[in-house]
N, CA, C and O of each residue as an XYZ file, in Angstrom:
708
protein
N     -19.780    -16.503    -75.790
C     -19.792    -15.540    -74.597
C     -18.756    -14.453    -74.429
O     -18.964    -13.420    -73.793
N     -17.413    -14.811    -75.157
C     -16.478    -14.182    -74.787
C     -16.720    -13.217    -75.693
O     -16.901    -12.080    -75.257
N     -16.778    -13.462    -77.191
C     -17.475    -12.270    -78.106
C     -18.613    -11.380    -77.517
O     -18.711    -10.317    -78.130
N     -19.550    -11.539    -76.432
C     -20.662    -11.036    -75.308
C     -20.169    -10.031    -74.663
O     -20.320     -8.815    -74.783
N     -19.130    -11.144    -73.466
C     -19.184     -9.494    -72.890
C     -17.896     -8.536    -73.744
O     -18.210     -7.347    -73.687
N     -17.200     -8.645    -74.138
C     -16.006     -7.838    -75.030
C     -17.167     -6.645    -75.747
O     -17.008     -5.426    -75.685
N     -18.603     -7.511    -76.572
C     -19.015     -6.160    -77.381
C     -20.145     -5.538    -76.193
O     -20.965     -4.836    -76.785
N     -20.369     -5.583    -74.988
C     -20.565     -5.162    -73.750
C     -19.889     -4.237    -73.316
O     -20.273     -3.080    -73.148
N     -18.425     -4.849    -73.018
C     -17.967     -4.048    -72.205
C     -17.631     -2.289    -73.302
O     -17.474     -1.108    -72.992
N     -17.658     -2.988    -74.471
C     -17.006     -1.909    -75.752
C     -18.175     -1.300    -76.203
O     -17.942     -0.641    -77.216
N     -19.897     -1.239    -75.686
C     -20.597      0.156    -76.381
C     -21.672      0.072    -74.727
O     -22.869      0.293    -74.543
N     -20.612     -0.327    -73.826
C     -21.469      0.598    -72.664
C     -21.031      1.748    -72.105
O     -21.599      2.323    -71.177
N     -20.170      2.054    -72.569
C     -20.029      3.658    -71.551
C     -20.239      4.161    -72.498
O     -19.946      5.330    -72.248
N     -21.005      4.061    -74.842
C     -20.976      5.235    -75.369
C     -22.514      5.213    -75.260
O     -23.154      6.234    -75.512
N     -23.354      3.622    -74.745
C     -24.507      4.068    -74.851
C     -24.972      4.694    -73.402
O     -25.993      5.379    -73.334
N     -24.209      4.434    -72.315
C     -24.815      5.172    -71.154
C     -24.590      6.982    -71.151
O     -25.357      7.735    -70.552
N     -23.581      7.372    -71.817
C     -23.184      9.168    -72.280
C     -24.418      8.670    -73.252
O     -24.922      7.658    -72.764
N     -24.972      9.018    -74.316
C     -25.879      9.542    -74.796
C     -27.545      8.899    -74.037
O     -28.505      9.641    -74.249
N     -27.742      7.989    -73.461
C     -28.906      7.462    -73.191
C     -29.659      8.354    -71.979
O     -30.813      8.765    -72.108
N     -28.756      8.617    -70.666
C     -28.792      9.089    -70.179
C     -29.180     10.864    -69.771
O     -29.978     11.315    -68.949
N     -28.313     11.516    -70.657
C     -29.470     12.541    -70.760
C     -30.173     12.690    -72.062
O     -30.439     13.847    -72.390
N     -30.568     11.601    -72.965
C     -31.402     11.664    -73.658
C     -32.935     11.377    -73.005
O     -33.925     12.036    -73.322
N     -32.937     10.515    -72.250
C     -34.199     10.392    -71.531
C     -34.041     11.316    -70.655
O     -35.239     11.599    -70.623
N     -33.327     12.439    -69.492
C     -33.334     12.924    -69.684
C     -34.638     14.387    -70.051
O     -35.741     14.715    -69.614
N     -33.497     14.976    -71.265
C     -34.474     15.534    -72.634
C     -35.736     15.349    -72.955
O     -36.501     16.253    -73.288
N     -36.110     13.776    -72.842
C     -37.278     13.911    -73.688
C     -38.214     13.951    -72.534
O     -39.338     14.352    -72.834
N     -38.004     13.597    -71.138
C     -38.783     13.900    -69.711
C     -38.673     15.017    -69.245
O     -39.182     15.255    -68.149
N     -37.905     16.109    -70.027
C     -37.967     17.555    -70.023
C     -36.852     18.368    -69.038
O     -36.653     19.567    -68.839
N     -36.324     17.333    -68.603
C     -35.057     17.976    -67.698
C     -33.920     19.100    -68.274
O     -33.411     19.150    -69.393
N     -33.746     19.828    -67.307
C     -32.721     20.816    -68.506
C     -31.677     19.795    -67.537
O     -31.510     19.526    -66.347
N     -31.203     19.491    -68.649
C     -29.782     18.356    -68.502
C     -28.624     19.154    -68.281
O     -27.955     18.972    -67.264
N     -28.314     20.013    -69.115
C     -26.834     20.488    -68.837
C     -27.231     20.987    -66.951
O     -26.841     20.253    -66.043
N     -28.248     22.655    -66.577
C     -28.374     23.311    -65.493
C     -28.548     21.907    -64.428
O     -27.966     21.893    -63.344
N     -29.379     20.803    -64.868
C     -29.214     19.757    -63.573
C     -27.618     19.009    -63.092
O     -27.250     18.586    -61.996
N     -27.004     19.063    -64.248
C     -25.501     18.691    -63.957
C     -24.903     20.068    -63.282
O     -25.388     20.134    -62.153
N     -24.365     20.771    -63.436
C     -24.528     22.130    -63.384
C     -24.606     22.086    -61.533
O     -23.530     21.989    -60.944
N     -25.807     22.155    -60.774
C     -26.159     22.068    -59.735
C     -25.962     20.921    -59.039
O     -26.158     20.908    -57.823
N     -25.518     19.727    -59.767
C     -24.842     19.293    -59.579
C     -23.771     18.793    -59.320
O     -23.644     17.796    -58.610
N     -22.684     19.522    -59.952
C     -21.800     19.791    -59.889
C     -21.358     21.079    -58.382
O     -20.533     21.269    -57.488
N     -21.925     21.336    -58.660
C     -21.655     22.456    -57.288
C     -22.426     21.996    -55.877
O     -22.559     22.905    -55.057
N     -22.714     21.273    -55.673
C     -23.322     20.233    -54.453
C     -21.804     19.260    -54.546
O     -22.152     18.270    -53.904
N     -21.067     19.127    -54.766
C     -20.329     18.232    -55.082
C     -19.025     18.845    -54.534
O     -18.203     18.191    -53.892
N     -18.928     19.867    -54.770
C     -17.942     20.723    -54.716
C     -17.956     20.801    -53.470
O     -17.025     20.392    -52.776
N     -19.149     21.406    -52.952
C     -19.106     21.592    -51.129
C     -18.888     20.278    -50.269
O     -18.337     20.136    -49.177
N     -19.674     19.100    -51.352
C     -19.482     18.140    -49.871
C     -17.520     17.672    -50.306
O     -17.139     16.746    -49.590
N     -16.564     18.124    -51.169
C     -15.891     17.998    -51.213
C     -15.233     18.509    -50.404
O     -14.327     17.848    -49.896
N     -15.425     19.676    -50.055
C     -14.670     21.013    -48.589
C     -14.652     20.763    -47.464
O     -13.843     21.039    -46.577
N     -16.636     19.587    -47.485
C     -17.098     19.275    -45.796
C     -16.041     17.820    -45.546
O     -15.477     17.635    -44.467
N     -15.889     16.785    -46.829
C     -14.763     15.754    -46.702
C     -13.878     15.964    -46.142
O     -13.999     15.579    -44.979
N     -12.079     16.836    -46.552
C     -11.216     16.849    -46.421
C     -10.862     16.472    -45.089
O      -9.850     15.795    -44.910
N     -11.453     16.771    -44.305
C     -11.030     16.280    -42.882
C     -10.930     14.395    -42.325
O     -10.204     13.706    -41.607
N     -12.457     14.175    -43.408
C     -11.992     12.200    -42.647
C     -11.101     12.003    -44.249
O     -10.780     10.818    -44.339
N     -10.626     12.816    -45.504
C      -9.885     12.435    -45.863
C      -9.068     12.107    -45.253
O      -8.777     10.936    -45.007
N      -8.323     13.432    -44.740
C      -6.711     12.760    -44.422
C      -6.712     11.868    -43.097
O      -5.821     11.020    -43.151
N      -7.567     11.819    -41.767
C      -7.612     10.818    -40.957
C      -7.483      9.428    -41.381
O      -6.904      8.613    -40.663
N      -8.153      9.010    -42.874
C      -8.500      7.575    -43.389
C      -6.766      7.436    -43.948
O      -5.984      6.546    -43.615
N      -6.596      8.145    -44.516
C      -5.330      8.462    -45.433
C      -3.504      8.353    -44.370
O      -2.413      7.937    -44.761
N      -3.959      8.982    -42.873
C      -2.735      8.824    -42.283
C      -3.105      7.146    -41.586
O      -2.148      6.373    -41.542
N      -4.207      6.741    -41.169
C      -4.134      5.191    -41.269
C      -4.123      4.450    -41.630
O      -4.023      3.490    -40.867
N      -4.240      4.107    -43.533
C      -3.698      3.814    -44.348
C      -2.157      3.226    -44.079
O      -1.596      2.189    -43.726
N      -1.877      4.492    -44.457
C       0.000      4.870    -44.110
C       0.808      4.496    -43.228
O       1.936      4.062    -43.460
N       0.082      4.690    -41.667
C       0.551      3.920    -40.765
C       0.594      2.345    -40.741
O       1.582      1.679    -40.434
N      -0.625      1.864    -41.112
C      -0.800      0.311    -41.733
C       0.416     -0.266    -42.850
O       0.937     -1.354    -43.093
N       0.476      0.491    -43.127
C       1.373      0.090    -45.006
C       3.054      0.495    -44.536
O       3.809      0.374    -45.501
N       3.654      0.879    -43.437
C       4.693      2.163    -42.733
C       5.412      0.833    -42.273
O       6.452      0.335    -42.702
N       4.411      0.327    -41.105
C       4.056     -0.438    -40.076
C       5.463     -1.542    -40.540
O       6.534     -1.781    -39.981
N       4.799     -2.058    -41.895
C       4.498     -3.445    -42.601
C       4.381     -4.391    -42.437
O       5.069     -5.358    -42.762
N       2.514     -4.217    -41.315
C       1.540     -5.171    -41.388
C       1.372     -6.297    -42.493
O       1.385     -7.522    -42.616
N       1.152     -4.754    -43.456
C       0.019     -5.653    -44.793
C       1.425     -7.309    -45.329
O       1.144     -8.499    -45.474
N       2.665     -6.682    -45.457
C       3.650     -7.347    -45.510
C       3.104     -8.751    -44.616
O       2.295     -9.532    -45.118
N       3.679     -8.944    -43.210
C       3.693     -9.673    -42.590
C       2.303    -10.388    -42.710
O       2.461    -11.607    -42.637
N       0.890     -9.993    -42.882
C       0.065    -10.397    -42.679
C      -0.046    -11.148    -44.151
O      -0.624    -12.231    -44.065
N       0.435    -10.754    -45.628
C       0.278    -11.552    -46.694
C       1.029    -12.355    -46.293
O       0.708    -13.286    -47.032
N       2.339    -13.004    -45.260
C       3.551    -13.851    -45.545
C       3.017    -15.067    -44.737
O       3.299    -16.261    -44.833
N       2.259    -14.483    -44.005
C       1.299    -15.309    -43.129
C       0.588    -16.061    -43.550
O       0.779    -17.261    -43.357
N      -1.099    -15.325    -44.693
C      -2.182    -16.496    -45.248
C      -1.109    -16.704    -45.894
O      -0.237    -17.131    -45.138
N      -0.701    -16.574    -47.176
C       0.042    -17.200    -48.325
C       0.120    -18.723    -48.391
O      -0.510    -19.256    -49.305
N       0.786    -19.473    -47.573
C      -0.107    -21.058    -47.477
C      -1.507    -21.604    -47.819
O      -1.846    -22.624    -48.419
N      -2.392    -20.355    -47.107
C      -4.171    -20.756    -46.833
C      -4.520    -20.391    -48.103
O      -5.276    -21.084    -48.784
N      -3.809    -18.878    -48.666
C      -4.179    -18.575    -50.220
C      -3.738    -19.110    -50.997
O      -4.389    -18.892    -52.019
N      -2.587    -20.042    -51.258
C      -2.363    -21.111    -51.884
C      -3.376    -22.228    -52.461
O      -3.832    -22.647    -53.524
N      -3.431    -22.433    -51.084
C      -4.637    -23.843    -50.935
C      -6.355    -23.454    -51.962
O      -7.129    -24.087    -52.681
N      -6.216    -22.010    -51.413
C      -7.803    -22.149    -51.559
C      -7.460    -21.482    -53.410
O      -8.261    -20.739    -53.976
N      -6.742    -21.743    -53.763
C      -5.673    -21.240    -55.844
C      -6.008    -19.368    -55.583
O      -6.685    -18.677    -56.345
N      -5.836    -19.248    -55.267
C      -5.906    -17.345    -54.611
C      -4.599    -17.134    -54.631
O      -3.934    -17.589    -53.701
N      -3.892    -16.327    -55.802
C      -2.759    -16.174    -55.523
C      -2.677    -14.312    -54.970
O      -3.144    -13.206    -55.239
N      -1.525    -15.164    -53.842
C      -0.936    -14.502    -52.641
C      -0.671    -13.315    -53.276
O      -1.006    -12.411    -52.512
N      -0.170    -12.816    -54.450
C       0.308    -11.619    -54.640
C      -1.136    -10.927    -55.184
O      -0.769    -10.007    -55.915
N      -2.353    -10.951    -55.161
C      -3.370    -10.274    -55.077
C      -3.729    -10.184    -53.879
O      -4.782     -9.549    -53.948
N      -3.479    -10.473    -52.534
C      -3.679    -10.256    -51.180
C      -3.923     -8.725    -50.804
O      -5.009     -8.312    -50.398
N      -2.689     -7.856    -51.000
C      -2.533     -6.507    -50.613
C      -3.375     -6.282    -51.166
O      -4.403     -5.971    -50.566
N      -3.345     -6.329    -52.505
C      -4.767     -4.990    -53.094
C      -6.033     -5.778    -52.791
O      -6.863     -4.874    -52.698
N      -6.539     -6.676    -52.628
C      -8.140     -7.004    -52.151
C      -7.833     -6.333    -50.598
O      -8.190     -5.172    -50.402
N      -7.266     -6.983    -49.676
C      -6.875     -6.135    -48.136
C      -7.756     -4.374    -48.488
O      -8.815     -3.874    -48.108
N      -6.421     -3.831    -49.549
C      -6.001     -2.209    -49.628
C      -6.958     -1.495    -50.534
O      -7.045     -0.268    -50.563
N      -7.856     -2.518    -51.465
C      -8.940     -2.040    -52.265
C      -9.970     -0.617    -51.769
O     -10.277      0.537    -52.071
N     -10.256     -2.015    -50.522
C     -11.652     -0.926    -49.142
C     -10.983     -0.263    -48.544
O     -11.705      0.278    -47.706
N      -9.510      0.219    -48.384
C      -8.976      1.587    -47.370
C      -9.103      2.420    -48.224
O      -9.682      3.444    -47.860
N      -8.678      2.357    -49.548
C      -7.584      3.385    -50.790
C      -8.174      3.155    -51.871
O      -8.615      2.220    -52.539
N      -8.065      4.285    -51.875
C      -8.000      4.590    -53.719
C      -7.098      4.679    -54.181
O      -6.831      3.859    -55.059
N      -6.138      5.720    -53.845
C      -4.318      5.633    -53.616
C      -3.621      4.572    -54.009
O      -2.792      4.196    -54.838
N      -4.317      4.202    -53.032
C      -2.842      2.718    -52.160
C      -2.924      1.925    -53.249
O      -1.879      1.697    -53.858
N      -4.210      1.330    -53.729
C      -4.551      0.305    -54.315
C      -4.779      0.441    -55.296
O      -5.343     -0.437    -55.950
N      -4.410      1.671    -55.821
C      -3.422      2.087    -57.396
C      -2.444      1.609    -57.899
O      -2.258      1.124    -59.015
N      -1.594      1.800    -56.767
C       0.030      2.671    -57.012
C       0.090      0.427    -56.437
O       1.029     -0.238    -56.874
N      -0.788     -0.129    -55.706
C      -0.327     -1.385    -55.322
C      -0.452     -2.141    -56.463
O       0.488     -2.820    -56.875
N      -2.292     -2.060    -57.416
C      -2.343     -2.343    -59.140
C      -1.116     -2.196    -59.706
O      -0.363     -3.170    -59.742
N      -0.736     -0.993    -60.219
C       0.262     -0.241    -60.865
C       1.601     -1.284    -60.719
O       2.385     -1.572    -61.623
N       1.627     -1.747    -59.355
C       2.892     -2.573    -59.112
C       3.316     -3.700    -59.338
O       4.388     -4.249    -59.589
N       1.769     -4.070    -59.139
C       1.929     -5.525    -59.990
C       1.765     -5.891    -61.191
O       2.297     -6.883    -61.690
N       0.779     -4.883    -61.928
C       0.736     -5.005    -63.036
C       2.267     -4.783    -63.739
O       2.156     -5.238    -64.877
N       3.586     -4.298    -63.551
C       4.813     -3.789    -64.100
C       5.777     -4.462    -63.757
O       6.872     -3.938    -63.960
N       5.758     -6.070    -63.018
C       6.026     -6.510    -61.965
C       5.605     -7.981    -62.760
O       6.606     -8.666    -62.969
N       4.235     -8.639    -63.276
C       3.961     -8.608    -63.719
C       3.693     -9.125    -65.180
O       3.556    -10.189    -65.784
N       3.694     -7.696    -65.418
C       3.583     -8.002    -66.720
C       1.914     -7.407    -67.110
O       1.042     -7.831    -66.351
N       1.367     -6.268    -68.475
C      -0.015     -5.862    -68.583
C      -0.785     -7.140    -68.973
O      -1.889     -7.206    -68.433
N      -0.402     -8.383    -69.946
C      -0.782     -9.156    -70.648
C      -0.730    -10.567    -69.906
O      -1.165    -11.412    -70.689
N      -0.354    -11.148    -68.671
C      -0.203    -12.010    -68.062
C      -1.780    -12.186    -67.191
O      -2.744    -11.495    -67.521
N      -1.840    -12.974    -66.316
C      -3.155    -13.550    -65.815
C      -2.726    -12.901    -64.668
O      -3.346    -11.870    -64.926
N      -2.109    -12.609    -63.476
C      -1.656    -11.913    -62.843
C      -2.228    -10.060    -62.940
O      -2.811     -9.170    -62.322
N      -1.589    -10.369    -64.095
C      -2.094     -8.600    -64.113
C      -3.396     -7.828    -64.442
O      -3.676     -6.689    -64.068
N      -4.218     -8.744    -65.293
C      -5.142     -8.787    -66.151
C      -5.933     -8.851    -64.397
O      -6.349     -7.784    -63.945
N      -6.029     -9.727    -63.817
C      -7.040     -9.897    -62.644
C      -6.666     -9.352    -61.315
O      -7.229     -9.502    -60.231
N      -5.595     -8.688    -61.627
C      -5.338     -7.657    -60.300
C      -6.493     -6.463    -61.021
O      -7.516     -6.082    -60.451
N      -6.058     -6.038    -62.314
C      -6.787     -4.578    -63.249
C      -8.384     -5.035    -62.718
O      -8.935     -4.245    -61.950
N      -9.216     -6.438    -63.160
C     -10.426     -6.466    -62.987
C     -10.618     -6.768    -61.137
O     -11.502     -6.552    -60.309
N      -9.399     -7.307    -61.127
C     -10.003     -6.153    -59.128
C      -9.656     -5.203    -59.175
O      -8.962     -5.207    -60.192
N      -9.635     -4.601    -58.914
C      -9.184     -2.731    -58.506
C     -10.570     -2.680    -59.855
O     -11.369     -3.511    -59.423
N     -10.788     -2.473    -60.348
C     -12.308     -1.988    -61.211
C     -13.651     -2.742    -60.152
O     -14.637     -2.360    -59.522
N     -13.092     -3.728    -60.387
C     -14.675     -4.648    -59.645
C     -14.854     -4.125    -57.983
O     -15.930     -3.906    -57.426
N     -13.827     -4.029    -57.529
C     -14.194     -3.589    -56.167
C     -14.352     -2.120    -54.894
O     -13.140     -2.045    -54.694
N     -14.666     -1.524    -54.406
C     -15.239     -0.405    -54.161
C     -13.808     -0.212    -53.123
O     -13.078     -1.174    -52.885
N     -13.497      1.428    -52.459
C     -13.276      1.863    -51.497
C     -14.035      2.319    -50.531
O     -14.360      3.499    -50.399
N     -14.433      1.173    -49.629
C     -15.690      0.922    -49.225
C     -15.584      1.344    -47.850
O     -16.651      1.789    -47.426
N     -14.092      1.348    -46.543
C     -14.210      2.218    -46.094
C     -13.996      3.581    -45.888
O     -14.224      4.067    -44.780
N     -13.585      4.264    -46.822
C     -13.242      5.332    -47.494
C     -15.004      5.681    -47.517
O     -15.585      6.289    -46.618
N     -15.532      5.237    -48.535
C     -16.247      6.055    -48.939
C     -17.620      6.265    -47.563
O     -18.605      7.003    -47.531
N     -17.049      5.173    -46.503
C     -18.479      5.709    -45.077
C     -17.409      6.165    -44.200
O     -18.096      6.601    -43.276
N     -15.858      6.422    -43.753
C     -15.373      7.744    -43.606
C     -15.344      8.447    -43.981
O     -14.649      9.245    -43.353
N     -15.896      8.976    -45.174
C     -15.868     10.481    -46.341
C     -17.176     10.516    -45.656
O     -17.408     10.783    -44.477
N     -18.174     10.125    -46.827
C     -19.057     10.437    -47.037
C     -20.178     10.193    -46.057
O     -21.077     11.022    -46.195
N     -20.387      9.321    -45.128
C     -21.466      9.271    -44.093
C     -21.134     10.112    -43.363
O     -22.023     10.838    -42.918
N     -19.467     10.393    -42.872
C     -19.570     11.538    -42.101
C     -19.495     12.935    -42.572
O     -19.555     13.942    -41.867
N     -19.333     12.858    -44.091
C     -20.389     14.306    -44.255
C     -21.123     14.458    -44.437
O     -21.490     15.458    -45.053
N     -21.715     13.718    -44.092
C     -23.478     14.133    -44.025
C     -23.806     13.778    -42.598
O     -24.823     14.304    -42.145
N     -22.902     12.726    -41.569
C     -23.675     13.563    -40.561
C     -23.445     12.037    -39.737
O     -23.154     11.837    -38.557
N     -23.703     11.049    -40.876
C     -24.218      9.647    -40.175
C     -23.504      9.110    -39.739
O     -22.401      8.794    -40.185
N     -24.227      8.761    -38.235
C     -22.917      7.859    -37.188
C     -23.237      7.148    -37.141
O     -22.558      6.872    -36.152
N     -23.925      6.082    -37.323
C     -24.442      4.952    -37.411
C     -25.038      4.133    -38.353
O     -26.241      3.932    -38.523
N     -23.881      3.578    -39.083
C     -23.861      2.506    -40.421
C     -24.926      1.448    -40.278
O     -25.614      1.255    -41.280
N     -25.185      0.710    -39.174
C     -25.894     -0.927    -39.344
C     -25.511     -1.182    -40.744
O     -24.336     -0.973    -41.047
N     -25.819     -1.339    -41.079
C     -26.203     -2.397    -42.300
C     -24.628     -2.358    -43.515
O     -24.110     -3.307    -44.104
N     -24.313     -1.159    -43.524
C     -23.854     -0.951    -44.444
C     -22.439     -1.917    -44.535
O     -22.272     -2.925    -45.223
N     -21.426     -1.212    -43.543
C     -19.898     -2.175    -43.505
C     -20.275     -3.587    -43.831
O     -19.856     -3.986    -44.917
N     -20.811     -4.225    -43.286
C     -21.026     -5.521    -43.697
C     -21.808     -6.243    -44.915
O     -21.708     -7.325    -45.495
N     -22.371     -5.469    -44.981
C     -23.083     -5.601    -46.648
C     -21.352     -5.321    -48.227
O     -20.852     -6.026    -49.104
N     -21.098     -3.663    -47.593
C     -20.412     -3.772    -48.636
C     -18.783     -4.314    -48.217
O     -17.862     -3.870    -48.903
N     -18.490     -5.203    -47.165
C     -17.110     -5.849    -47.402
C     -17.721     -7.473    -48.454
O     -17.016     -7.955    -49.340
N     -18.915     -7.964    -48.119
C     -19.311     -8.676    -48.267
C     -19.181     -8.622    -50.370
O     -18.842     -9.220    -51.392
N     -19.574     -7.796    -49.970
C     -20.131     -6.884    -52.276
C     -18.283     -7.216    -52.630
O     -17.954     -8.102    -53.418
N     -17.043     -6.158    -51.745
C     -15.958     -6.694    -51.908
C     -15.907     -7.793    -52.312
O     -15.573     -8.031    -53.472
N     -16.237     -8.750    -51.422
C     -15.870    -10.097    -50.931
C     -15.940    -11.274    -52.316
O     -15.155    -12.191    -52.558
N     -17.022    -10.903    -52.979
C     -17.567    -11.694    -53.617
C     -16.804    -11.250    -54.940
O     -16.212    -12.134    -55.559
N     -16.776     -9.960    -55.414
C     -15.821     -8.858    -56.299
C     -14.885     -9.653    -56.761
O     -14.672    -10.137    -57.873
N     -14.077     -9.749    -55.202
C     -12.442    -10.243    -55.772
C     -12.792    -11.765    -55.992
O     -11.958    -12.551    -56.444
N     -13.816    -12.061    -55.716
C     -13.080    -13.805    -56.020
C     -13.762    -13.905    -57.255
O     -13.184    -14.656    -58.041
N     -15.138    -13.229    -57.821
C     -15.418    -13.090    -59.056
C     -14.009    -12.831    -60.081
O     -13.734    -13.519    -61.064
N     -13.309    -11.796    -59.631
C     -12.408    -11.333    -60.520
C     -11.458    -12.850    -60.743
O     -11.183    -13.430    -61.793
N     -11.166    -13.138    -59.573
C      -9.715    -14.385    -59.948
C     -10.584    -15.342    -60.540
O     -10.218    -15.742    -61.646
N     -11.764    -15.866    -60.034
C     -12.582    -17.220    -61.179
C     -12.644    -16.196    -62.164
O     -11.961    -16.716    -63.046
N     -12.955    -15.231    -62.555
C     -13.243    -15.125    -64.191
C     -12.392    -14.752    -64.164
O     -12.413    -14.115    -63.111
N     -11.384    -14.616    -64.627
C      -9.895    -13.870    -65.028
C      -9.449    -14.921    -65.141
O      -9.120    -15.151    -66.305
N      -9.203    -16.004    -64.212
C      -8.655    -17.534    -64.474
C      -9.768    -18.545    -65.909
O      -9.289    -19.405    -66.649
N     -11.123    -18.119    -65.920
C     -11.618    -18.583    -66.829
C     -11.011    -17.943    -68.337
O     -10.147    -18.492    -69.021
N     -11.784    -16.485    -68.691
C     -11.553    -15.989    -69.668
C      -9.605    -16.184    -70.386
O      -9.437    -16.762    -71.459
N      -8.403    -15.618    -69.595
C      -7.086    -15.229    -69.702
C      -6.283    -17.213    -69.314
O      -5.467    -17.890    -69.940
N      -7.053    -17.463    -68.044
C      -6.109    -18.698    -68.220
C      -5.822    -19.865    -68.700
O      -4.745    -20.396    -68.427
């Protein structure tokens, strides 16, 4: 099983990099022109999302700067230990749904402290790669296109993040523990 996972992870990106443009070319799509048009639209979106990005980054900075994350982690540590969830990963799990740069800094700190080959370091990296910046995506991209009522997007995205966090801990413990 482990060998199959390693083979898939080794070949997934190269296959996609050849497969997607290849399918487009076979279907008669002008792949380069479509790519350039998409990049142009992406730049326009980037300009429109700047106010939303600034707002979410300020809110996250206030949350962390006030010490709320440290207080929350220390309060929940006994419950997390009882669930076999490493308390050191809790801030990463929370921050990842809020910010990519803040969670990257948190993951980097965990990897530097615990070591890149440690179970904690591998789990942090897997958790970072398996989850999404949910609130960032909702605030920035939904805001950029004018969606105000997200309806089921928030609960569905948070459930997906929770499943990814739990799966990262379980799979890493299974493969590396």
